[in-house]
C-alpha positions in Angstrom: -1.2 24.2 -23.9 2.6 24.3 -23.3 3.7 28.0 -23.2 7.4 28.6 -23.2 9.2 31.7 -22.0 12.7 32.1 -23.5 15.0 33.8 -21.0 18.1 35.2 -22.8 18.3 36.3 -26.4 22.0 36.2 -27.0 24.0 33.5 -28.8 22.4 30.5 -27.1 19.0 32.1 -26.8 19.2 32.7 -30.6 20.0 29.0 -31.2 17.0 27.9 -29.1 14.7 30.4 -30.8 15.6 29.0 -34.2 15.0 25.5 -32.9 11.6 26.5 -31.6 10.7 28.0 -34.9 11.5 24.6 -36.6 9.7 22.6 -33.9 6.5 24.6 -34.2 5.9 22.9 -37.5 5.3 19.5 -35.8 4.6 20.1 -32.0 1.7 21.7 -30.3 3.2 24.4 -28.1 3.8 28.2 -28.1 6.6 30.5 -27.3 4.7 33.2 -25.5 7.4 35.3 -23.8 11.0 36.4 -24.3 13.2 38.2 -21.8 16.6 40.0 -22.3 18.1 43.0 -20.6 18.6 44.3 -24.1 15.1 45.4 -25.0 15.8 45.4 -28.7 17.0 41.8 -28.6 14.0 40.7 -26.6 11.6 42.4 -29.0 13.3 41.1 -32.1 13.1 37.4 -30.9 9.6 37.9 -29.5 8.3 39.2 -32.8 9.1 35.9 -34.5 6.6 34.2 -32.3 4.1 37.0 -31.6 5.3 36.7 -28.0 5.5 39.3 -25.2 8.9 40.9 -24.6 10.2 41.5 -21.1 13.2 43.5 -19.9 14.3 40.9 -17.3 14.0 37.2 -16.3 12.3 38.3 -13.0 9.5 40.1 -14.9 8.9 37.2 -17.3 8.7 34.7 -14.4 6.4 37.0 -12.4 4.1 38.2 -15.2 4.5 36.1 -18.3 1.8 33.8 -19.7 4.0 30.8 -19.5 4.0 27.2 -18.2 7.8 26.6 -18.7 10.9 28.6 -19.1 14.1 28.0 -21.1 17.1 29.6 -19.4 19.8 30.7 -21.8 21.6 33.1 -19.4 25.2 33.3 -18.3 26.0 30.5 -15.8 26.2 32.7 -12.7 22.5 33.6 -13.2 21.2 30.1 -13.7 20.4 29.1 -10.1 18.5 32.1 -8.9 16.5 32.2 -12.2 15.6 28.5 -12.2 14.7 28.5 -8.5 12.4 31.5 -9.0 10.7 29.7 -11.9 10.3 26.5 -10.0 8.9 28.3 -7.0 6.2 29.6 -9.4 5.5 26.1 -10.5 7.1 26.4 -13.9 8.9 23.6 -15.7 12.5 24.6 -16.5 15.1 23.9 -19.1 18.5 25.1 -17.9 21.5 25.5 -20.2 24.7 23.8 -19.1 26.5 23.9 -16.8 23.5 23.8 -14.5 25.1 26.2 -12.0 28.5 27.2 -10.5 28.9 25.2 -7.3 27.5 22.4 -5.1 25.6 24.8 -2.9 23.6 26.1 -5.8 23.1 22.5 -7.1 21.6 21.4 -3.8 19.3 24.5 -3.8 18.1 23.6 -7.3 17.4 20.0 -6.4 15.5 21.1 -3.3 13.4 23.5 -5.3 12.5 20.8 -7.7 11.6 18.3 -5.0 9.3 20.9 -3.3 7.7 22.1 -6.5 7.4 18.8 -8.4 8.1 20.5 -11.7 9.9 19.0 -14.7 13.5 20.1 -15.1 16.1 19.4 -17.8 19.7 20.5 -18.3 21.1 21.3 -21.7 23.9 18.7 -22.0 23.5 18.8 -25.8 26.3 16.3 -26.5 23.9 13.5 -25.4 21.9 14.4 -28.5 24.8 15.0 -30.9 24.4 12.4 -33.7 28.0 10.9 -33.4 27.7 10.7 -29.6 24.2 9.1 -29.9 25.7 6.5 -32.2 28.6 5.8 -29.8 26.1 5.4 -26.9 24.0 3.0 -29.0 27.1 0.9 -29.9 28.1 0.7 -26.3 24.6 -0.2 -25.1 24.2 -2.8 -27.8 27.4 -4.7 -26.9 27.9 -5.4 -30.6 31.6 -4.7 -30.3 32.0 -5.8 -26.7 32.9 -3.5 -23.8 34.7 -0.2 -23.9 38.4 -0.8 -23.1 39.8 2.7 -23.4 38.7 6.1 -24.7 40.0 9.6 -25.4 37.7 12.7 -25.6 39.0 16.1 -26.7 37.3 19.5 -26.9 39.4 22.5 -28.0 38.4 26.0 -28.9 39.8 29.5 -29.5 39.4 32.0 -26.7 35.6 32.6 -26.3 35.5 36.3 -27.1 31.9 36.2 -28.3 30.2 36.2 -24.9 28.2 39.1 -23.5 30.4 41.4 -21.5 33.2 38.8 -21.6 31.5 36.7 -18.9 32.9 33.3 -20.2 36.4 34.6 -19.5 35.6 35.4 -15.9 35.9 32.1 -13.8 33.6 33.7 -11.1 30.9 33.8 -13.7 31.6 30.9 -16.0 33.4 28.5 -13.7 36.3 28.3 -16.1 36.9 26.3 -19.3 36.7 23.1 -17.3 33.2 23.9 -16.1 31.8 25.4 -19.3 33.6 23.5 -22.1 35.2 20.4 -20.6 31.9 19.5 -18.7 30.4 18.4 -22.1 32.7 15.4 -22.1 32.5 14.8 -18.4 28.7 14.5 -18.7 28.9 12.3 -21.7 31.5 9.9 -20.2 29.2 9.6 -17.1 26.3 8.9 -19.4 28.3 6.2 -21.2 30.2 4.5 -18.4 28.9 5.9 -15.1 31.0 7.6 -12.4 34.7 6.6 -12.4 36.3 4.8 -9.5 39.2 7.2 -9.5 40.1 10.5 -11.2 43.3 12.5 -11.6 43.7 15.9 -13.3 46.4 18.2 -14.6 46.3 21.9 -15.7 48.8 24.1 -17.4 50.3 26.9 -15.4 49.0 29.6 -17.7 45.5 30.0 -16.3 45.1 26.5 -14.9 41.5 25.1 -15.1 40.4 28.5 -16.2 41.8 27.8 -19.7 42.8 24.1 -20.0 42.4 20.8 -18.2 43.5 17.2 -18.7 41.9 14.4 -16.8 42.1 10.6 -16.4 39.1 8.5 -15.3 39.7 4.9 -14.1 37.0 2.3 -14.2 37.3 -1.4 -13.3 37.7 -2.4 -16.9 38.5 0.8 -18.8 40.6 4.0 -18.7 39.3 7.3 -20.2 41.3 10.4 -21.0 39.6 13.8 -21.3 41.0 17.1 -22.5 39.3 20.5 -22.7 40.7 23.9 -23.4 39.9 27.3 -24.9 43.3 28.9 -24.8 44.0 28.5 -28.5 44.5 31.3 -31.2 41.4 32.8 -32.8 42.4 31.2 -36.2 42.4 27.7 -34.8 39.1 26.0 -35.6 36.9 24.6 -32.8 37.1 20.8 -32.7 35.5 18.0 -30.6 36.6 14.5 -31.1 36.8 11.0 -29.5 38.6 7.7 -30.0 36.9 4.8 -28.3 38.4 1.3 -28.3 36.0 -1.5 -27.8 37.0 -5.2 -27.4 36.3 -5.8 -31.1 36.4 -2.4 -32.8 37.7 1.2 -32.5 35.4 4.1 -33.2 36.8 7.5 -34.2 35.0 10.9 -34.5 36.2 14.4 -35.3 34.0 17.4 -36.0 36.9 18.6 -38.3 36.9 15.7 -40.7 34.6 14.2 -43.3 33.1 11.7 -42.9 32.9 12.6 -39.3 32.7 9.0 -37.9 34.6 5.8 -38.7 34.4 2.3 -37.2 37.5 0.1 -37.6 36.4 -3.4 -36.9 38.5 -6.2 -35.6 37.9 -8.3 -38.8 39.4 -5.6 -41.0 36.2 -3.9 -42.0 35.8 -0.1 -42.0 32.4 1.6 -41.7 32.3 5.4 -42.4 29.3 7.6 -41.6 28.1 11.2 -41.8 25.4 11.6 -39.2 24.8 15.4 -39.2 21.1 16.2 -38.6 20.4 19.0 -41.1 17.7 21.2 -39.7 19.3 24.6 -40.3 21.8 27.0 -38.7 21.7 30.0 -36.5 24.0 33.1 -36.5 25.2 35.2 -33.7 28.7 34.2 -32.8 29.9 31.2 -30.8 31.7 28.1 -31.9 28.7 26.1 -33.2 26.1 27.2 -35.7 24.3 23.9 -36.6 20.9 23.5 -34.9 20.9 19.7 -35.2 21.6 18.5 -31.6 20.0 21.6 -30.1 16.9 20.8 -32.1 16.9 17.2 -30.9 17.3 18.1 -27.2 14.6 20.8 -27.3 12.3 18.4 -29.2 12.7 15.9 -26.4 12.0 18.6 -23.7 8.9 20.0 -25.4 7.6 16.4 -26.2 7.8 15.5 -22.5 5.9 18.7 -21.5 3.2 18.2 -24.2 2.7 14.5 -23.2 3.1 15.3 -19.5 5.8 12.6 -19.2 8.8 12.7 -16.9 12.3 13.9 -18.1 14.5 10.8 -18.2 17.6 12.1 -20.1 19.7 15.1 -19.0 17.7 15.4 -15.8 18.4 18.0 -13.2 20.1 15.3 -11.1 22.3 14.4 -14.1 23.3 18.0 -14.5 24.2 18.4 -10.8 26.1 15.1 -10.7 28.2 16.1 -13.8 28.8 19.5 -12.2 30.1 17.9 -9.0 32.4 15.5 -10.9 33.9 18.4 -12.8 34.4 20.4 -9.6 36.3 17.4 -8.2 38.6 17.6 -11.2 39.2 21.3 -10.7 39.8 20.9 -6.9 42.2 18.0 -7.3 44.1 19.2 -10.4 47.8 19.7 -10.2 49.5 22.4 -12.3 52.6 21.9 -14.4 54.8 24.8 -15.4 
């Protein structure tokens, strides 16, 4: 029996808990433990599953009746928590970004090699319906190759985080590492690593708040923008515009229908692809469970079937982290 320990009962932990509640209807697993340094939060979430509540990740890992852990903690706590779990032989799901720096990434990869456990990183955009559709179109070749693309992700200042950790680059890694990395990972998933990159930041906070990057491939150019330095009243939006040889595909989370395909022959195909499996409250810029449900379903299915993780692997998470760190290190600032 797969027994999952949920570590962190805040915004993201609440999203994952709601997904597990839905998944329990169709998959044979249990949530047996929940940890949070706020005992009331841990107990409230644990009660939904009849699980045991713990006051810390360390206690859950040491004493919990679990075979896997789902780590929904602030980024600066990911590496030490995941390594401790892997050293105990537990499979791990780690929210993105996987960690803060290359040294932590190498330690995580070494711990997985030594323990042989399954490990997955929560790059949820790989499971977002409109991005799943884009990946399928690219892989099918129905419209030819990708020629150019623009990916954007903009957000108000993230003031919902526990003790303001997202706004502290030493804890979150900056907007580039926490927000922008979604698109970095997806572009890697879509096209592989670029041949060359260049990046720019604005002087007011630099990569801490906003970054613009250009990826060059042998046959394509991709622009990426990510920033969370906007007013609170401005809605969160993620979007892309991808030009294939024989069509252009547009997506915006702020528009309905969300996706449109403009074909070379003049045809227009519009789609609404949202997966409606419910919502979760608790702050943050996303409430729909859809893609979170899909990625956690994939994770739990692999554990139940004892099959290897093939999408959003630990190596994937570490490679996307390293590419984002290259952007940050090489970024020039404009005043």
